[in-house]
PALO-71816 format. One record per residue: x, y, z of N, C-alpha, C in turn. Coordinates in steps of 0.1 Angstrom, whole numbers, padded with zeros to 4 digits, always signed. Layout:
BEGIN
XYZXYZXYZ;...
! end
This chain:
BEGIN
-0984-0244+1356-0993-0255+1358-1004-0255+1347;-1008-0267+1342-1018-0268+1332-1032-0268+1340;-1041-0260+1335-1054-0259+1342-1063-0271+1339;-1073-0272+1348-1082-0284+1347-1089-0284+1333;-1093-0272+1328-1100-0271+1315-1091-0276+1304;-1078-0272+1305-1068-0276+1295-1066-0291+1294;-1066-0297+1306-1064-0311+1307-1076-0318+1301;-1088-0313+1304-1100-0320+1298-1100-0319+1283;-1097-0307+1278-1096-0306+1263-1086-0315+1257;-1074-0315+1263-1064-0324+1257-1067-0339+1258;-1074-0343+1269-1078-0357+1270-1088-0360+1259;-1097-0351+1257-1107-0353+1246-1100-0355+1233;-1090-0346+1230-1083-0346+1218-1075-0359+1216;-1067-0363+1226-1059-0375+1224-1068-0388+1224;-1079-0387+1231-1088-0399+1231-1093-0401+1217;-1097-0390+1210-1102-0391+1196-1091-0397+1187;-1078-0393+1189-1067-0398+1181-1065-0412+1183;-1067-0417+1196-1064-0430+1199-1074-0440+1194;-1085-0435+1189-1096-0444+1185-1093-0451+1171;-1083-0446+1164-1080-0452+1151-1068-0461+1153;-1068-0471+1144-1057-0481+1145-1043-0476+1143;-1042-0466+1134-1029-0460+1130-1030-0445+1132;-1021-0439+1141-1022-0425+1143-1019-0417+1130;-1025-0406+1128-1023-0398+1116-1009-0392+1116;-1005-0388+1104-0991-0383+1103-0989-0371+1112;-0999-0363+1115-0998-0352+1124-0997-0355+1139;-0998-0368+1142-0998-0372+1156-0985-0367+1163;-0986-0364+1176-0974-0360+1183-0964-0371+1184;-0951-0367+1185-0941-0377+1186-0932-0375+1198;-0926-0386+1203-0917-0386+1214-0904-0393+1210;-0893-0387+1214-0880-0394+1214-0876-0397+1228;-0874-0410+1231-0871-0415+1244-0856-0415+1247;-0852-0409+1257-0838-0409+1261-0837-0415+1275;-0826-0422+1278-0823-0428+1291-0810-0423+1296;-0810-0417+1307-0798-0412+1314-0792-0422+1323;-0780-0420+1327-0773-0427+1338-0769-0442+1335;-0767-0445+1322-0761-0458+1319-0747-0458+1325;-0743-0469+1331-0749-0482+1332-0757-0485+1344;-0757-0475+1354-0763-0478+1367-0770-0466+1372;-0783-0468+1375-0791-0458+1381-0799-0463+1393;-0798-0457+1404-0807-0460+1415-0804-0474+1422;-0812-0477+1432-0810-0489+1440-0814-0501+1432;-0807-0512+1434-0811-0525+1428-0820-0533+1437;-0832-0537+1432-0840-0546+1440-0834-0559+1442;-0838-0567+1452-0832-0580+1455-0832-0589+1442;-0821-0595+1439-0820-0604+1428-0818-0598+1414;-0819-0585+1413-0817-0579+1400-0803-0574+1398;-0799-0572+1385-0786-0568+1381-0787-0556+1372;-0776-0549+1370-0776-0538+1361-0778-0543+1346;-0771-0554+1343-0773-0560+1330-0788-0564+1328;-0794-0570+1338-0808-0574+1336-0817-0563+1334;-0815-0552+1340-0823-0540+1338-0822-0535+1324;-0809-0534+1319-0807-0529+1305-0813-0539+1296;-0812-0552+1298-0818-0562+1289-0833-0561+1288;-0839-0558+1300-0854-0557+1300-0858-0545+1292;-0850-0534+1293-0854-0521+1286-0852-0524+1271;-0840-0529+1267-0837-0530+1253-0846-0541+1246;-0850-0551+1253-0859-0562+1248-0872-0556+1245;-0877-0548+1254-0891-0542+1252-0890-0531+1241;-0880-0523+1240-0879-0513+1229-0878-0520+1216;-0871-0531+1215-0870-0539+1202-0884-0545+1198;-0891-0550+1208-0904-0556+1206-0914-0546+1201;-0913-0534+1206-0922-0523+1203-0918-0515+1191;-0905-0518+1186-0899-0510+1176-0899-0495+1179;-0894-0493+1191-0893-0479+1196-0878-0476+1197;-0873-0465+1191-0859-0461+1192-0857-0454+1206;-0844-0454+1210-0841-0447+1222-0826-0444+1221;-0822-0434+1230-0808-0429+1230-0804-0430+1245;-0792-0435+1248-0787-0436+1262-0776-0426+1264;-0774-0423+1277-0764-0413+1281-0755-0419+1292;-0742-0420+1289-0733-0427+1297-0726-0419+1308;-0725-0425+1320-0715-0420+1330-0705-0431+1331;-0694-0429+1324-0684-0440+1323-0676-0442+1336;-0677-0433+1346-0670-0435+1358-0678-0441+1369;-0691-0443+1367-0700-0449+1377-0699-0464+1376;-0696-0470+1388-0694-0485+1389-0685-0490+1378;-0674-0483+1376-0665-0486+1365-0658-0499+1367;-0656-0503+1380-0649-0516+1383-0659-0527+1386;-0672-0525+1383-0682-0535+1385-0684-0543+1372;-0681-0555+1371-0683-0562+1358-0698-0562+1353;-0707-0562+1363-0721-0561+1359-0724-0548+1352;-0718-0537+1355-0720-0525+1348-0714-0525+1334;-0703-0531+1333-0697-0533+1320-0706-0542+1311;-0712-0552+1316-0721-0561+1308-0733-0553+1305;-0738-0544+1313-0749-0536+1310-0747-0527+1298;-0735-0520+1298-0732-0512+1286-0731-0520+1273;-0725-0532+1274-0724-0541+1263-0738-0545+1258;-0747-0548+1267-0761-0552+1264-0768-0541+1256;-0766-0529+1261-0772-0517+1254-0767-0516+1239;-0754-0518+1238-0748-0517+1224-0752-0529+1215;-0753-0540+1221-0757-0552+1213-0771-0550+1208;-0779-0543+1215-0792-0540+1210-0792-0529+1199;-0781-0524+1195-0780-0514+1184-0784-0500+1188;-0784-0497+1201-0788-0484+1206-0776-0475+1208;-0777-0462+1205-0766-0453+1206-0764-0448+1220;-0753-0443+1223-0749-0437+1236-0742-0424+1234;-0746-0414+1242-0740-0401+1243-0733-0398+1256;-0728-0386+1258-0720-0382+1269-0729-0376+1280;-0728-0381+1292-0735-0376+1304-0725-0372+1315;-0713-0371+1311-0702-0368+1321-0697-0381+1327;-0684-0381+1331-0678-0393+1336-0683-0397+1350;-0686-0387+1358-0690-0389+1372-0704-0383+1375;-0711-0379+1365-0724-0372+1367-0723-0360+1375;-0712-0352+1372-0709-0340+1380-0720-0329+1377;-0723-0321+1388-0732-0310+1387-0724-0297+1384;-0726-0291+1372-0719-0279+1368-0720-0269+1379;-0731-0267+1385-0733-0256+1395-0725-0259+1407;-0721-0271+1410-0714-0275+1422-0699-0275+1419;-0694-0279+1408-0680-0282+1406-0673-0270+1398;-0681-0262+1391-0675-0252+1383-0671-0256+1369;-0669-0246+1360-0668-0249+1346-0656-0258+1342;-0644-0255+1348-0632-0262+1345-0633-0277+1348;-0637-0280+1360-0638-0294+1365-0649-0301+1357;-0660-0293+1353-0671-0299+1346-0666-0304+1332;-0659-0295+1325-0654-0299+1312-0644-0310+1313;-0636-0311+1323-0627-0322+1325-0635-0335+1326;-0646-0335+1333-0655-0346+1335-0661-0351+1321;-0664-0341+1313-0670-0345+1300-0659-0351+1291;-0647-0345+1291-0637-0350+1282-0632-0364+1287;-0631-0366+1300-0627-0379+1305-0637-0390+1301;-0649-0386+1299-0659-0396+1296-0659-0400+1281;-0651-0394+1273-0650-0397+1259-0643-0410+1256;-0633-0414+1264-0627-0427+1262-0636-0438+1264;-0644-0439+1275-0654-0449+1276-0664-0449+1265;-0668-0437+1260-0677-0436+1249-0672-0443+1237;-0659-0439+1233-0653-0445+1222-0652-0460+1223;-0648-0465+1235-0647-0479+1237-0661-0486+1235;-0672-0480+1238-0685-0486+1237-0690-0484+1223;-0688-0472+1217-0695-0469+1204-0685-0470+1192;-0672-0468+1194-0663-0468+1183-0660-0453+1179;-0648-0451+1175-0644-0437+1172-0652-0430+1162;-0657-0437+1152-0664-0431+1141-0679-0430+1143;-0684-0435+1154-0699-0435+1156-0703-0421+1161;-0716-0419+1160-0721-0406+1164-0725-0405+1179;-0714-0403+1187-0717-0403+1201-0716-0389+1207;-0715-0379+1198-0713-0365+1203-0726-0358+1205;-0734-0364+1214-0745-0358+1220-0743-0357+1235;-0746-0345+1241-0744-0343+1255-0757-0340+1263;-0758-0347+1274-0770-0344+1283-0764-0339+1296;-0768-0326+1300-0763-0321+1313-0768-0329+1324;-0759-0334+1333-0763-0340+1346-0771-0330+1354;-0782-0335+1360-0791-0327+1368-0798-0315+1359;-0796-0316+1346-0800-0305+1337-0795-0291+1342;-0784-0291+1348-0778-0279+1353-0768-0273+1342;-0772-0262+1337-0764-0256+1325-0756-0244+1329;-0756-0241+1342-0748-0229+1347-0757-0218+1351;-0754-0212+1363-0763-0202+1368-0761-0188+1361;-0750-0186+1354-0748-0173+1348-0746-0175+1333;-0750-0164+1325-0747-0165+1311-0733-0167+1307;-0724-0162+1316-0709-0164+1313-0706-0179+1313;-0710-0186+1324-0707-0200+1325-0714-0208+1314;-0727-0205+1311-0734-0212+1301-0727-0210+1287;-0722-0198+1284-0715-0196+1271-0702-0203+1271;-0695-0204+1282-0682-0210+1283-0683-0225+1280;-0693-0232+1286-0695-0246+1284-0700-0249+1270;-0709-0240+1265-0715-0242+1252-0704-0241+1241;-0695-0231+1243-0684-0229+1233-0675-0241+1233;-0671-0247+1245-0663-0258+1245-0669-0271+1239;-0682-0273+1242-0690-0284+1236-0690-0282+1221;-0693-0270+1216-0693-0267+1202-0680-0271+1195;-0669-0266+1202-0656-0269+1196-0653-0284+1195;-0659-0292+1204-0656-0306+1204-0667-0314+1195;-0676-0306+1189-0685-0312+1180-0698-0317+1186;-0701-0313+1198-0713-0318+1204-0726-0311+1201;-0737-0318+1202-0750-0312+1203-0756-0315+1217;-0765-0307+1221-0771-0309+1234-0784-0317+1233;-0786-0327+1241-0799-0334+1242-0808-0326+1251;-0817-0319+1246-0827-0311+1254-0837-0320+1261;-0845-0315+1269-0856-0322+1276-0868-0314+1275;-0878-0319+1269-0891-0312+1268-0903-0320+1273;-0900-0332+1279-0910-0340+1286-0902-0348+1297;-0908-0349+1309-0902-0357+1319-0911-0356+1331;-0911-0367+1340-0920-0367+1351-0913-0372+1364;-0900-0369+1365-0892-0372+1377-0892-0387+1379;-0891-0395+1368-0891-0410+1369-0881-0415+1379;-0870-0408+1381-0859-0412+1390-0863-0414+1404;-0873-0406+1408-0878-0405+1422-0885-0418+1426;-0889-0426+1417-0897-0438+1420-0888-0451+1422;-0876-0450+1418-0868-0463+1418-0864-0467+1432;-0860-0458+1440-0856-0462+1454-0867-0468+1462;-0879-0461+1462-0890-0468+1470-0895-0481+1464;-0893-0482+1450-0897-0495+1444-0888-0506+1449;-0875-0504+1449-0866-0514+1454-0868-0517+1469;-0871-0507+1477-0874-0509+1491-0887-0517+1493;-0897-0514+1485-0910-0522+1487-0908-0536+1482;-0901-0538+1472-0898-0552+1467-0890-0560+1478;-0881-0553+1484-0873-0560+1495-0881-0564+1506;-0892-0556+1509-0901-0560+1520-0913-0568+1516;-0913-0572+1503-0924-0580+1498-0938-0574+1499;-0938-0560+1498-0950-0553+1499-0957-0551+1485;-0964-0561+1481-0970-0561+1467-0980-0549+1466;-0987-0546+1476-0997-0535+1475-0990-0522+1473;-0979-0520+1480-0972-0507+1478-0966-0507+1464;-0961-0518+1459-0955-0518+1445-0966-0514+1435;-0978-0520+1437-0989-0516+1428-0992-0502+1429;-0992-0496+1441-0994-0482+1442-0984-0473+1435;-0971-0478+1436-0960-0471+1429-0962-0472+1414;-0966-0483+1409-0968-0485+1394-0979-0476+1389;-0990-0475+1396-1001-0466+1392-0997-0451+1393;-0990-0448+1403-0985-0434+1405-0975-0430+1394;-0966-0439+1390-0957-0437+1380-0964-0433+1367;-0974-0441+1363-0982-0439+1351-0990-0426+1352;-0995-0423+1363-1003-0411+1365-0994-0399+1362;-0982-0399+1368-0973-0387+1366-0969-0386+1351;-0967-0398+1345-0963-0398+1331-0974-0392+1322;-0986-0395+1325-0997-0389+1318-0998-0374+1320;-0997-0370+1332-0997-0356+1336-0987-0348+1328;-0975-0354+1327-0964-0347+1320-0966-0346+1306;-0972-0356+1300-0974-0356+1285-0985-0346+1282;-0995-0345+1290-1006-0335+1287-1000-0321+1289;-0992-0319+1299-0987-0306+1302-0977-0302+1291;-0969-0311+1286-0959-0307+1276-0966-0303+1263;-0977-0310+1259-0985-0306+1248-0991-0292+1250;-0997-0290+1261-1003-0278+1264-0993-0266+1264;-0982-0269+1270-0972-0258+1271-0965-0255+1257;-0964-0265+1249-0959-0263+1235-0968-0255+1227;-0981-0258+1229-0991-0250+1221-0991-0236+1226;-0990-0234+1239-0990-0220+1244-0977-0212+1241;-0966-0219+1240-0953-0213+1238-0950-0211+1223;-0953-0221+1215-0949-0220+1201-0961-0222+1191;-0972-0224+1197-0984-0225+1188-0986-0238+1181;-0979-0249+1186-0981-0262+1179-0974-0272+1188;-0977-0285+1184-0969-0296+1190-0954-0295+1185;-0945-0299+1193-0931-0301+1189-0928-0316+1190;-0918-0321+1184-0913-0335+1188-0908-0334+1202;-0913-0342+1211-0909-0341+1225-0898-0350+1228;-0888-0345+1236-0877-0354+1240-0879-0357+1255;-0882-0370+1257-0885-0375+1270-0873-0380+1278;-0872-0375+1290-0861-0379+1299-0865-0390+1308;-0858-0401+1307-0860-0413+1316-0846-0417+1321;-0846-0427+1330-0834-0432+1336-0834-0448+1335;-0822-0454+1336-0821-0468+1335-0823-0474+1349;-0834-0471+1355-0838-0477+1368-0846-0489+1367;-0847-0496+1378-0854-0509+1379-0869-0507+1376;-0875-0497+1382-0890-0495+1379-0892-0490+1365;-0883-0482+1360-0884-0478+1346-0885-0490+1337;-0876-0500+1339-0876-0512+1331-0889-0519+1333;-0894-0521+1345-0906-0528+1348-0918-0521+1341;-0918-0508+1341-0930-0501+1336-0930-0497+1322;-0918-0500+1315-0917-0495+1301-0928-0501+1292;-0932-0514+1293-0943-0518+1284-0956-0510+1286;-0959-0508+1299-0972-0501+1301-0970-0486+1298;-0958-0480+1299-0956-0466+1296-0957-0464+1281;-0951-0473+1273-0953-0472+1258-0967-0473+1254;-0974-0483+1260-0989-0484+1257-0996-0472+1261;-0993-0466+1272-1000-0453+1276-0998-0443+1266;-0985-0440+1262-0983-0430+1252-0990-0433+1239;-0990-0445+1235-0998-0449+1222-1012-0446+1224;-1018-0449+1236-1032-0447+1238-1035-0432+1237;-1025-0423+1240-1027-0409+1239-1024-0403+1226;-1021-0412+1216-1020-0407+1202-1005-0405+1198;-0996-0408+1207-0982-0405+1203-0976-0416+1195;-0966-0411+1186-0957-0420+1179-0943-0418+1185;-0934-0426+1180-0920-0425+1185-0910-0422+1174;-0900-0415+1178-0889-0411+1168-0876-0411+1175;-0865-0408+1167-0852-0408+1172-0849-0394+1178;-0839-0393+1186-0835-0380+1192-0830-0371+1180;-0823-0376+1171-0818-0368+1160-0829-0362+1152;-0839-0370+1149-0851-0365+1141-0859-0355+1149;-0861-0358+1162-0868-0349+1170-0862-0335+1171;-0849-0335+1173-0842-0322+1174-0838-0316+1161;-0842-0322+1150-0842-0314+1137-0852-0304+1136;-0862-0304+1145-0873-0294+1145-0867-0281+1149;-0871-0270+1143-0866-0257+1145-0866-0252+1160;-0875-0258+1168-0876-0255+1182-0863-0257+1189;-0856-0267+1184-0843-0272+1191-0831-0265+1185;-0832-0255+1177-0821-0249+1171-0810-0245+1181;-0813-0240+1192-0804-0236+1202-0796-0248+1209;-0801-0260+1207-0794-0272+1212-0785-0278+1202;-0787-0274+1189-0779-0279+1178-0768-0270+1175;-0771-0257+1174-0762-0246+1171-0757-0240+1184;-0746-0244+1189-0742-0240+1202-0735-0226+1202;-0734-0220+1190-0730-0206+1190-0741-0197+1195;-0753-0202+1195-0764-0194+1201-0763-0194+1216;-0769-0184+1222-0769-0183+1237-0777-0194+1243;-0773-0198+1255-0781-0208+1263-0791-0201+1271;-0798-0209+1279-0797-0223+1281-0804-0231+1269;-0805-0244+1270-0811-0252+1259-0826-0249+1259;-0831-0251+1247-0846-0250+1245-0854-0258+1255;-0864-0253+1261-0872-0260+1271-0886-0254+1270;-0895-0262+1276-0909-0257+1278-0911-0252+1292;-0918-0240+1293-0920-0234+1306-0933-0240+1312;-0935-0236+1325-0947-0240+1332-0949-0255+1334;-0938-0262+1337-0940-0276+1340-0948-0279+1352;-0956-0289+1352-0965-0292+1364-0957-0297+1376;-0964-0296+1387-0960-0304+1399-0965-0318+1398;-0956-0327+1402-0960-0341+1401-0963-0347+1415;-0972-0356+1416-0975-0362+1429-0963-0369+1435;-0956-0377+1426-0944-0384+1431-0948-0395+1441;-0938-0403+1444-0941-0414+1454-0943-0409+1468;-0952-0416+1475-0954-0412+1489-0941-0412+1497;-0938-0402+1505-0925-0400+1512-0922-0412+1521;-0932-0418+1528-0930-0428+1538-0932-0442+1533;-0934-0444+1520-0938-0457+1515-0926-0467+1516;-0927-0477+1524-0917-0488+1526-0904-0482+1531;-0905-0470+1538-0892-0464+1543-0887-0471+1556;
! end
């Protein structure tokens, strides 16, 4: 947990950086990644998977913010709306990596079934990206990399042999937890509850950003390029304009996943001959999250 004094100091620091029109070259940077393409979470009334992706990609383009998506090719595979969502992401010129065909949890299914899930997902990736494109980035579903060093090494060796790099996570605020209550509150027409969710979403995002900076300073003595985990959920799409504005107000710039993970901190996610798990920041905070009974 980041202490109150640490938060105060960081708030002062980022407030000073945000007072200038253009952040300095030393400003902290974020690479935004979106998991669970083409479908994540409940759909609010009247919304579609394609519409959510279009909202995300349109805002990213308007803000000139790069992003990287991670595909579950077996999720809603027979749903034309999901296919249109993947196509919309690619039409926006955004890359896609491997998140497993069915979003399998390594700790639940075991190494053999897990690798089968990864390999099965390569055909949909090639269909979306093209055989020559750089789609060989992998994001572990549930961030589960194996409970034992033996399993971790087994998966890393197979990923290495297939040419993958791992997309690490060094910033996140459990954004996925907000999408179901958001859909439920919209269905009930509860505008006050939606506003409560929106503010809570931003509050947790700010807490996570402050904590990641503090933890990086404590762990490696400096800022690192942060890799932010998000999902292609309905509330993520709705909040993306305000989220980008929040990060900019805190002094952040944006970069690509590849550039972020060129930092030496991420060497263990690029060179998979090294032991796992993937590089991460310790002491992540507890988040308030959405109220448990909101619109339930």
